[in-house]
C-alpha positions in Angstrom: 164.0 169.0 169.4 167.5 168.3 168.0 168.5 164.7 168.7 171.9 163.1 168.1 172.1 159.3 167.6 175.4 157.9 168.8 177.1 155.3 166.6 175.8 152.4 168.7 172.1 153.5 168.5 170.0 151.9 165.8 169.7 154.0 162.6 166.0 153.1 162.4 165.4 155.5 165.3 166.0 158.4 163.0 162.7 157.6 161.2 160.8 156.6 164.3 161.4 159.8 166.3 158.9 161.9 164.3 158.5 165.6 165.0 162.2 166.0 165.8 165.4 166.6 163.8 167.5 163.5 164.2 171.1 163.3 163.1 173.6 160.5 163.4 177.1 161.2 164.9 178.7 159.7 161.8 176.9 162.1 159.6 178.6 165.0 161.4 182.0 163.3 161.2 181.9 162.6 164.9 182.2 158.8 164.7 185.6 158.6 166.3 184.8 161.0 169.3 184.7 159.4 172.7 181.7 160.1 175.0 183.0 163.2 176.8 184.1 164.9 173.6 181.0 163.8 171.8 178.7 165.3 174.5 180.7 168.5 174.4 180.6 169.0 170.6 176.9 168.0 170.5 176.1 170.5 173.1 178.1 173.2 171.3 176.2 172.3 168.1 172.8 172.9 169.9 171.7 169.3 170.3 169.1 168.8 173.0 169.3 165.0 173.4 171.8 162.2 172.7 170.5 158.7 172.3 173.0 155.9 173.0 173.1 152.3 174.0 176.3 152.8 176.0 175.1 151.9 179.5 178.5 152.8 181.0 178.1 156.5 180.1 176.2 157.1 183.3 179.3 156.3 185.3 181.7 158.0 183.0 180.0 161.4 182.5 178.7 164.0 184.9 175.6 165.6 183.5 175.3 168.3 186.1 175.2 171.7 184.4 174.9 170.2 181.0 172.4 171.5 178.4 172.1 168.1 176.7 170.1 165.2 178.0 170.9 161.5 177.6 168.5 158.7 176.7 170.2 155.3 177.1 168.8 152.2 175.6 169.8 149.0 177.4 170.0 147.2 174.1 171.1 148.5 170.7 169.7 145.8 168.4 167.1 147.2 166.1 165.0 144.0 166.2 164.5 144.5 169.9 164.5 148.3 169.9 161.7 148.7 167.3 159.2 147.1 169.7 159.8 149.9 172.2 159.6 152.9 169.9 156.6 154.5 171.8 158.5 154.2 175.1 161.7 155.6 173.6 159.8 158.5 172.0 158.1 159.2 175.4 161.5 159.2 177.1 163.0 161.6 174.6 160.0 163.9 174.8 160.2 164.0 178.7 163.9 165.0 178.8 165.1 168.1 180.4 168.7 169.6 180.1 171.2 167.5 182.0 168.8 164.5 182.6 169.6 160.8 182.2 166.9 158.4 181.2 167.3 154.7 180.7 164.9 152.8 178.5 164.9 149.1 179.3 164.8 147.0 176.1 163.7 143.4 176.8 165.7 140.5 175.3 162.5 138.7 174.2 
């Protein structure tokens, strides 16, 4: 599976999502793209999933008919995220085109 990490997703996820090809948006020169444009170019580039911590994307983007899936983390701090790697990997692995999955990252 080809996974795109949005700029606000922790970089450590790239190492944690084993068995997939993970690329950061900034590596592609997409750091300045807004959500709609980022989803479009990611889809055109063949990405299957985008991981982000932008919870408002659910209300900003319509995923109907999209080929790319979204996995949204409720927190983007690596110290919190790294405790939920198994749940994040399971969410990524369960995606289908056009799906939206939110992974709750506890504060404590």
